[in-house]
C-alpha positions, 0 to 999 in steps of 0.5 A: 668167057670170050667177053672177059678175054676181049673186055678192054677199058675206055682208055686212049692212053693204053695204045702207048702201052700197047706200042711200046711192049708189041714194038719191043717184043715184035723187034725181039722175036725177030731179032732171034731169027736174024742172029741166032747165035747172040740173040737166040738158040746161042745165047740160050744155050750161053746162059743154060736153058735146055734145047736152046735150038728150039726153045730159041724158035719157040721164044722168037716165034711167041714174041713175034706173035704176041707183039703183033697182036697186042700193036693191033690190040687183038686179044691182047690179055690172052697175048700178054700171057706168055710175053709175061712167062718170057720175061719172068723166065729171062730175069730168073736165067740171066739177071741172078748171076749178076746179083749174086756176083755184082750186086743189086745195083747192078742186076736192077740197072742190067734189068731195067728193060727187062721190068719195063716189059714185065710191068707193061704186060701185067698192066695189059693183062689187067686192062686189056687193048684199050679204046683204040683195039681190036679188042675194043671194036669186037666188044662194042660189036657183039652189043 
């Protein structure tokens, strides 16, 4: 089971996706603590999510930890799963009203980063951390 979790392709370009996804989530997680009224609990309360204080801290912590794991390529596949869930909830919670009130193209414009992060995480779930990852290093040491 452990081998399946750390398995990765040998692509060197996967690093680009890891850097993009990891840096964005690390930054967003930190900002949930720096600016809780606008990006953390306050935002969650505004969009109607339950327990916004808990959820703001929980999501921020997940984004920081998983962002770091993805950046260094450690347990990349596992780290992508909570971030996929976060993105699905974010799209559903924040873009449904835009779709209903302003239309498809406005929703697509407003969700471009959400889709990029969702698809980047799905890519990492499928491919793993790539050649330059701790996952790949651990896999090679297991042989």
